[in-house]
Structure formats: C-alpha cells, structure tokens
ZAVEXGU-571451 format. One record per residue (C-alpha): x, z, y; chain; residue number from 1; residue in one letter. Coordinates in Angstrom, 3 decimals, decimal comma. Layout:
N
<r <X; Z; Y>; 'A'; NUM; 'a'>;
...
END
This chain:
118
<r <-6,367; 190,568; 180,865>; 'A'; 1; 'm'>;
<r <-5,922; 187,327; 179,147>; 'A'; 2; 'g'>;
<r <-2,141; 187,622; 178,786>; 'A'; 3; 'v'>;
<r <0,362; 188,272; 176,128>; 'A'; 4; 'a'>;
<r <0,976; 191,900; 175,889>; 'A'; 5; 'h'>;
<r <4,734; 192,857; 177,083>; 'A'; 6; 'h'>;
<r <5,336; 194,678; 173,493>; 'A'; 7; 'a'>;
<r <4,929; 191,366; 171,242>; 'A'; 8; 'v'>;
<r <7,859; 189,684; 172,865>; 'A'; 9; 'y'>;
<r <10,170; 191,649; 170,448>; 'A'; 10; 'p'>;
<r <8,158; 190,818; 167,647>; 'A'; 11; 'v'>;
<r <8,462; 187,008; 168,544>; 'A'; 12; 'w'>;
<r <12,246; 187,655; 168,915>; 'A'; 13; 'f'>;
<r <12,423; 189,065; 165,166>; 'A'; 14; 'e'>;
<r <10,438; 186,022; 164,138>; 'A'; 15; 'l'>;
<r <12,623; 183,561; 165,491>; 'A'; 16; 'a'>;
<r <15,728; 185,373; 164,020>; 'A'; 17; 'r'>;
<r <14,334; 185,233; 160,721>; 'A'; 18; 's'>;
<r <13,303; 181,356; 161,143>; 'A'; 19; 'e'>;
<r <17,143; 180,924; 162,267>; 'A'; 20; 'l'>;
<r <18,604; 182,710; 159,385>; 'A'; 21; 'a'>;
<r <16,162; 180,578; 156,905>; 'A'; 22; 'r'>;
<r <17,049; 177,249; 158,707>; 'A'; 23; 'a'>;
<r <20,935; 178,057; 158,161>; 'A'; 24; 'r'>;
<r <20,497; 178,445; 154,522>; 'A'; 25; 'g'>;
<r <20,517; 182,352; 154,132>; 'A'; 26; 'l'>;
<r <17,196; 183,752; 154,553>; 'A'; 27; 'p'>;
<r <16,863; 187,303; 155,754>; 'A'; 28; 'y'>;
<r <15,475; 188,798; 152,562>; 'A'; 29; 'a'>;
<r <18,842; 187,722; 150,900>; 'A'; 30; 's'>;
<r <20,727; 189,824; 153,038>; 'A'; 31; 'w'>;
<r <18,821; 192,859; 152,182>; 'A'; 32; 'e'>;
<r <18,753; 191,759; 148,217>; 'A'; 33; 'e'>;
<r <22,779; 191,882; 148,552>; 'A'; 34; 'r'>;
<r <22,832; 195,527; 150,135>; 'A'; 35; 'g'>;
<r <22,873; 194,783; 154,085>; 'A'; 36; 'y'>;
<r <20,629; 195,614; 157,004>; 'A'; 37; 'f'>;
<r <20,855; 194,154; 160,430>; 'A'; 38; 'l'>;
<r <19,916; 197,077; 162,784>; 'A'; 39; 'v'>;
<r <18,758; 196,607; 166,106>; 'A'; 40; 'v'>;
<r <20,713; 198,528; 168,579>; 'A'; 41; 't'>;
<r <19,451; 197,355; 171,617>; 'A'; 42; 'e'>;
<r <16,447; 194,930; 172,917>; 'A'; 43; 'v'>;
<r <16,120; 193,392; 176,269>; 'A'; 44; 'r'>;
<r <13,414; 191,168; 177,862>; 'A'; 45; 'c'>;
<r <13,123; 189,551; 181,289>; 'A'; 46; 'r'>;
<r <9,476; 188,723; 181,984>; 'A'; 47; 'y'>;
<r <9,390; 185,664; 184,382>; 'A'; 48; 'l'>;
<r <5,862; 184,338; 184,003>; 'A'; 49; 'r'>;
<r <2,965; 185,266; 181,937>; 'A'; 50; 'p'>;
<r <2,121; 183,848; 178,400>; 'A'; 51; 'a'>;
<r <-1,737; 183,303; 178,325>; 'A'; 52; 'r'>;
<r <-4,193; 184,172; 175,296>; 'A'; 53; 'y'>;
<r <-4,095; 181,044; 172,786>; 'A'; 54; 'd'>;
<r <-1,300; 179,300; 174,401>; 'A'; 55; 'e'>;
<r <1,217; 177,338; 171,971>; 'A'; 56; 'l'>;
<r <4,436; 178,774; 172,696>; 'A'; 57; 'l'>;
<r <8,113; 178,134; 171,686>; 'A'; 58; 't'>;
<r <10,532; 180,875; 170,911>; 'A'; 59; 'v'>;
<r <14,001; 179,668; 171,025>; 'A'; 60; 'a'>;
<r <17,138; 181,645; 169,622>; 'A'; 61; 'v'>;
<r <20,613; 181,425; 169,624>; 'A'; 62; 'k'>;
<r <23,465; 183,510; 168,320>; 'A'; 63; 'v'>;
<r <25,553; 184,106; 171,597>; 'A'; 64; 'q'>;
<r <28,320; 186,387; 170,302>; 'A'; 65; 'e'>;
<r <29,708; 187,524; 166,947>; 'A'; 66; 'l'>;
<r <32,257; 190,189; 166,109>; 'A'; 67; 'r'>;
<r <33,115; 191,499; 162,864>; 'A'; 68; 's'>;
<r <30,103; 194,035; 162,566>; 'A'; 69; 'r'>;
<r <28,021; 193,123; 165,396>; 'A'; 70; 'r'>;
<r <25,988; 190,147; 166,589>; 'A'; 71; 'v'>;
<r <24,075; 189,428; 169,879>; 'A'; 72; 'v'>;
<r <21,102; 186,824; 169,876>; 'A'; 73; 'f'>;
<r <19,578; 185,185; 173,144>; 'A'; 74; 'a'>;
<r <15,998; 184,019; 173,292>; 'A'; 75; 'y'>;
<r <13,902; 181,943; 175,675>; 'A'; 76; 'e'>;
<r <9,969; 181,884; 175,352>; 'A'; 77; 'v'>;
<r <8,844; 178,721; 176,451>; 'A'; 78; 'r'>;
<r <5,606; 176,965; 177,420>; 'A'; 79; 'r'>;
<r <6,639; 173,476; 177,026>; 'A'; 80; 'g'>;
<r <9,636; 173,226; 179,488>; 'A'; 81; 'e'>;
<r <8,617; 176,186; 181,344>; 'A'; 82; 'e'>;
<r <10,781; 179,572; 180,670>; 'A'; 83; 'v'>;
<r <8,383; 182,646; 180,485>; 'A'; 84; 'l'>;
<r <10,678; 185,275; 179,338>; 'A'; 85; 'a'>;
<r <14,439; 185,797; 178,182>; 'A'; 86; 'e'>;
<r <15,691; 188,093; 176,114>; 'A'; 87; 'g'>;
<r <18,616; 189,353; 173,937>; 'A'; 88; 'e'>;
<r <19,069; 191,826; 170,845>; 'A'; 89; 't'>;
<r <21,973; 193,432; 169,782>; 'A'; 90; 'h'>;
<r <22,497; 194,128; 165,970>; 'A'; 91; 'h'>;
<r <25,112; 195,919; 163,602>; 'A'; 92; 'v'>;
<r <25,286; 195,035; 160,135>; 'A'; 93; 'l'>;
<r <24,773; 197,839; 158,051>; 'A'; 94; 'v'>;
<r <25,344; 198,625; 154,358>; 'A'; 95; 's'>;
<r <22,372; 200,018; 152,659>; 'A'; 96; 'q'>;
<r <24,729; 201,965; 149,972>; 'A'; 97; 'h'>;
<r <26,652; 203,898; 152,760>; 'A'; 98; 't'>;
<r <24,341; 203,764; 155,821>; 'A'; 99; 'g'>;
<r <27,394; 202,799; 157,480>; 'A'; 100; 'r'>;
<r <28,555; 199,786; 159,967>; 'A'; 101; 'p'>;
<r <30,197; 197,072; 157,806>; 'A'; 102; 't'>;
<r <31,929; 193,826; 158,365>; 'A'; 103; 'a'>;
<r <30,008; 190,522; 157,778>; 'A'; 104; 'f'>;
<r <31,167; 189,010; 154,621>; 'A'; 105; 'p'>;
<r <32,536; 185,627; 155,363>; 'A'; 106; 'p'>;
<r <29,160; 183,330; 154,256>; 'A'; 107; 'd'>;
<r <26,924; 185,583; 156,459>; 'A'; 108; 'l'>;
<r <29,294; 185,423; 159,488>; 'A'; 109; 'a'>;
<r <29,365; 181,526; 159,159>; 'A'; 110; 'k'>;
<r <25,656; 181,627; 159,007>; 'A'; 111; 't'>;
<r <25,812; 183,495; 162,284>; 'A'; 112; 'l'>;
<r <28,405; 181,461; 164,014>; 'A'; 113; 'k'>;
<r <27,465; 181,162; 167,716>; 'A'; 114; 'p'>;
<r <25,638; 177,964; 169,326>; 'A'; 115; 'd'>;
<r <25,831; 176,599; 172,879>; 'A'; 116; 'd'>;
<r <22,061; 176,187; 173,084>; 'A'; 117; 'h'>;
<r <18,626; 177,757; 172,215>; 'A'; 118; 'c'>;
END
C-alpha cells in the first residue's frame, strides 16, 4: 500500500528511547549490565497521517513523567514539521535478580529527568 505498517511505530519509539539514553550518557545496554530492565507496561499510538515508504522521518522523544519506579515517554513521528503520529509508552524498572519492580538509582533517575519538549 506504500505506507508504513502500524506495527513499526512502537519499534521506532524503542529506537528513539535508546538514542535518548545514549545521548544522555547512559546507554540502555549499561542498564542491563547493571542488572536492570526497563519493562514496557503500556503502549499507545495515535495515527494522524500516513508515513509513506522511503520517506525521511524524525521520531522525537521526551521523558514526560518520572516516578520512583515508573517512567512515561512521549513521542512524535514527524515528516519535517508535520506530525504523523503521537505516542506514549509506560515502563517500570525491574531488577534482573528479583524480577520485581525497583526504585531508579539516582544516576538513572537523573538521566531520565523529564523535559519540556520533544
């Protein structure tokens, strides 16, 4: 059909999240090396306009909310200045050792300080 399949948007969100962590100095791989998983508990996407095959798109991400064990990210998929989709993911920090939710260590919490813009 010449448009991006709806299932790729959450993948784009994940890539944007990973790049945000890297840009803020703590790549997600280092979280796992330290014994933490950032588990997705909810995904939402509102499709506004179709992304077409082979277009250059930007996925903007921001930390919308941070709690002791929970974080919410907000996303915009854009073609230039035009917003094609808006989304949100909710996550809980989980200890690899216990499999239970745990509080963000101070350095990870600092990395996830909420921002005002995408």
